[in-house]
N, C-alpha and C positions, 0 to 999 in steps of 0.2 A: 465476351462471355457474359457480361453483366448488362448488356444493352437493354434487354427487355425485362430485366429482373425487377420485381416490385419489392424493394427493401422493407423489412419489418423492424429494423434496428431502432428507428426513432420512436415508433409507437410502443415497442417493447420497453425502451428506456423510460418513456413517460409513465408507463404503467408501474414499472419497478421502483421508480424514484419516489412514488407516493407511499410506499410501504416503509414504515419506520424500522430500521435495522441497526440502530446504534449499538455498538459494543460498549462494555463498561470496564475501564482499566482497573477499577477497584474491586471487581468481583473475582471470587476464587472458583466459581463454577465454570463448566465448559458445556456449551458455549457460555460466554459471560452474560448473555441475555437470551431468553427464550424467543423473543420477538424476531430474532434473525431467521428463525425457522419459518416464519410466515412467508418470506420471499422464497426460501428454499423449497417449501411445499408447492408453491406456484410453479417454480421452475421444473420440478419433477412432473407435475401435471402437464405442462406445455411440452416437455420432451416426450412423454408418453403419447400425447396427441399427435406429435410429429411422426410417430411410428418407431421411436427409439425405445425398445421394449424393456431394456434392463435398467432404466433410470430409477434411482433409489435415493432416499434420504436416510442416513444412518442416525444412530442415537446421539452422536456428537455434533450433528448439524452439517455434515458433509454431503454434497450431492455428487454421486458418481453416475456416469452414463457412457455408452459406447456407440460410436458410429462404426458398424462393421466394415471390414475391407471389402472393396468391390473389384479387386484385381487378383490375378494369380501370382503376382510377384511376392517375394518375401520382403515386406517393408517393415522397418522398425516401427513399433507402436509409439505414436507421439501423443502428447497431452496438451490441452489448452486449459488454463486455469485463471479464474478471477475470484475475488472475494465479495461476499454479499454485505458485509458490515460497513457502516459508515463511522466517521470519527465522532468522538465525544466533544470535540473542540467547539462545535456549534450545534444548535438544536437540529434534530432530524425528525421532529414530530410535526405533522401537518404540512409536509412539503407540497408546494403547488408549482409544478414546472410550467414554464411559459416559453413558447417558441416565438422568437423575434425573426420574422421572415425577411430575407434579403437585407441583412444588417447594413445600416447606412454609414457605418464608420464613426458614429458619434457616441456620446455618453449614453449608457443604458441605465435609466432610473427605474428602480424596482418598485412596483406599485404599493406593496403593503408596508413599506418603510422607505419613504422618499429620501431619507438620509443615506440609504445604501445605494451608491452609484458606482457602476463599473465603467471606469474611464480608460480609454485606449492609451492615454498618456501614462497611466500607471500599470497597464497591462499591454505591453508592446505586441504580444502575440495576437491579441484581439484586433489590433489595428490591421493586421495582415489578413483578417477574416472578413473584410468588407465584401458584401454580396452573399455571404454564407447565411444559412439559417442557424441561429444561435439559441440554445436552450439555457435558461437561467432559472433560479428559484424566484420567489416573489419578494424577498427582502427580509423575512423573519427566520429563515432556516438556511442550512446548507442545501446544496442541490443533490449531492450523492453520486455525482458522476464518477467519483473515486469510491467504489469501482463498479458502479452499476452500468457505466458505459461499457466496460469490459465484459460484464455479464451479458448485456444485450447484444454485443458484437459476436460473442461466441454462439449465442442462441440463434442469431440470424444466419451466421455461417453454417451452423448445423442444418438449419432449415434449407439453405441453398443446396447443400450437398445431398440432403435427402431427396429434394425435388429435381436434382440434376445428376442422375446416376451415370451419365456419360462422362462426368469428371472423375477420373480414376484416382483412388487413394487407398492407403493402407488403413488398418484399424486406428481409430482416433478415440482417445479417452477424454472425457469432459470432467473437470473437477471444479466445483464451487465450494469455497471454504468460508467459515465464520472467523471472526476475531483476528483478522490480519492487522487491524488498526491498533490492537493492543499487544502485538508481537507474538501472538499465540496461534496464528492462522493454520499452521500445518502440524501442530503439536500432536494431534491424534490421527493424522492421515494413515490409512492402512496401505503402505507402499506395495505390499504383495497383491492386495486387491486391485490397486490402481494398475499395476502391470504395464507401465510404460517405460520406454528406454530414454526418451528425451522429451522435454517439455518447453512450453512458452507461457509466461504469465502475460495477460493482457491488462496492464496496470500502469502504462506509461503516459506521458503528457502529449506534447505537441506532435503534429503530423510528421511521421518519419523517424521519430526517436526510437533508437534501438540501444538498449542498455544491457551491457554484459559485465558491468563492474559496479559494485556498491560498497558503501561503508562496511567495514568490520565493526561489530558493536558488542559492548559489554554494558551491563547495568552495575551500579555500585550503590551501596547503602552505608552511610555513616550513622552509627547509633551512639549518641552522646548520653552519658549518665551523669547527672548532676547530684546535688544534695539539697533536699527540700527542708524547709523550716518555716515556722509561722512568720508571716511578714512582719508582725509586730515585734518579734524578737529574733530577727534574722541576721543582725550585724555580725560579721566574721563567721557566719555559719552557712548561710544559703549560698549555693553555687548553681546558677541557672543554666540548665541544659539548653533552654531556648536561646539565651543570649550567646552562648558558646557556638551554637549552630549558626546563628546569624553572623558571628565573627568569621567562621570558616568560609561561608559563602562570600562574605565581603573581602576576604583575603585572596580570592581567585583573581587572576589578571583582568584588568579593565579594558585592555586594548588588544587582547589576543586570546586564543584558546577557548572562545565562546562562539555560539552560533551567530550572534549578531556582529562578530568581528572577523569571521572567517569566510572563505569561499573556495571554489574549485576543489583542490585536493587537500586542503587544510583540515585537520581534525579539531576536536574540541572536547571539553568537559562541561556538562550542562546540568545544573540543579533543576529538577522538574517538580519536586514536591517536598515540603517541610511540614511535619506534623509532630505534635508532642506536648509535653508538659515541662514544668520546671525540673522534674526529676528525670525525665527521659524524653529525648527528642530525636527523631529520625530525619535524615536528609537523603532523598533518592536522587541519583545522578544517572544520566546516560553519557557514555564515553564512546566516541566515534573517531575512526581514522581509516583511510584506504589501506594503509599498511598494518596488517594484523599485529606485527611485532611492536608497533608504536603504541598500541593500547597499553601494554605493560608500563611503558615510560610515562604515559599520562596518569596511570593509576599510582605509580611511585610518586609522582609529583603531588597528587591529591593526598596521599598519605603524609608526605612531608608537611603540607599545609596544615593538615589536621593535627599532627604532632606539635608543630610550632605554636598553634593557637592553644592547644591543650596545656602546654608547658606554663602558660600564664595563669592557669586556674588550678591550684593545688586542691586535691580531693576529687576532681572530676576525672572521668576516664571515657574512652571512646574506642569503638571498633570500626573497621572498614571491611565490608564483605563485597566481593566482586562475583558477578554471575555472568557467564557467557550467554550472549543473546543470539547473534548470527555472525557469519563471516562473509568476506568478499567472494562473490560467486566467480570472479575471474580466476581464482585459484583452481576451480574445477573446469570452467569453460575453456581455459587455455589448452586443455587436453582433448577438446572436442570442437575444433574450429568450424566444422561443417554446420553445427547447430546455428551459430550466429550468421554464418555465410549464407545459408539457405533463407534465413529471415530477411537479410538484406536483398537477396535476389527476388524474393516474393514481393517486397515493397517496390522494387523497380518494375516488376511486371504490372503492378497496380499504378504505375506512373507516379510513384512517390520516391523522393530522394532520401535514402537512408541517412540518418544523422546519428553517428556513434556517440553515445553519451555515457557518463558515469552518474550513478545515483547518489546524491548526498542523503542517503537514507537506506531503507531496506525494503524488500518485497518478499512475498511467499517464495518466490523463485530462488532467492539467496539461500534459504534454508533447504528447499527441495534439492538444490544442487548438491548440498552436502549430505543429503539423504539418498543419493544415488540417481537423481533425475536432473541432469544438466539443463538449466532453465533460464535463458535470458528473458528480458522484459521488452514488450512491444507497445507502441503508442496506442492510445485509445481516444485522444482528443481532450481528455479531462484537464482542466486548467483552474488556477486559483483555488487549490484544494483546501478543504477543511474550513471554508469560510462562506459567508452569505453572498460573496461575490463570485462564487464558483460558476463556471460556464463550460459548455461543450458545443462544438460545431457538428451539426448533423452530417455535413459533407466529410468531415474527418472520420466520423464513426463509420460511414459507408466505405471509406478507404481501408479502415481497419478490417471490416468484413471481407473485403477483397483480399487483403493480405493473408488472412487466415486460410481462405480457400486456396490461394496460390501456393501457400506453404504446404498444405496437404497434398496438392498436386505435385509439387517439387520433390517431396520425399518419395513419392511413388516413382517419378521419372528417374531419380538417382539410384533407385534400388537395383 
């Protein structure tokens, strides 16, 4: 079916990667940065040029579009979703994507900072991509394959389906979201407007990865209130909220319950930000576990640590506030096994071996699942995320395009 198809996924990705779309975890606006809409506007323009007439960008930064059904069957409406924003962990300004044709299996030295080297010894998946065409950034920025690879793949799949009407499919909704990297990606999605029954996020990593389970997640904030006094006359008066906050963090386990000491299905408590003054200091945590019930146990432990430290500082006080962030999509998908099964079959049709994986993190799909859109996560080829060493294989991206098309075809066949 794809023998004579001229893929556009690579050129689309190269174009999208150069647009700065970093989100801002400290912003209270939505979207958190207006520049995310720069890419969204381009996507709407390109969708309209394809002939997808209802493509639109709403005030919140969401792109909605529809590939109309071309079959008489009653097929459930499915949705493909990716996010346009990139992480704030590394610069996204001035991205210069570079294609390394027929990768030779050696170190990739990035030209704008030769200290940034992508070594196959440190990136085992890269070693398996010898002979592929690899796209990297130039050494001073991230690449943005997370998740512009997914965006480009959905766009190319849409282009394929528009230009190949002989491939039968039901109605397909396209959704591009802002602010996924700051945990707010689907906060203002209009589910009624979206109008889909089942969905797939294109935001996974290595070829064949199919993720139908993710961390359940809470955020926690400890606010420590100290007592301020003039440093020159502070003896037996001053109680530093900053020092108490440092003690709380230091009292957490050194050999467990942290991202750097856990793997597989182990959860953690992770301090991500401390800010404040002698009088008031805040510590932000993320709390993660595959078992939702275990989150409460982690939070109880954190409260005990806080109370134990606080007991050593008369006059100080502290509060712990917990906020639900997202939940394990498995709790929803277990009731709709066909959604993941069709994705696995679509991969096999694309000559890709499905790799069932669990995400030690979250995606828009985890929240969408609990909003009524069961939504596993499919590979895009994006690797070494959020870093200057980020890379993606063009051949992996083409396989993702095929997977999307076969999925659309499968839902029609099974109807």
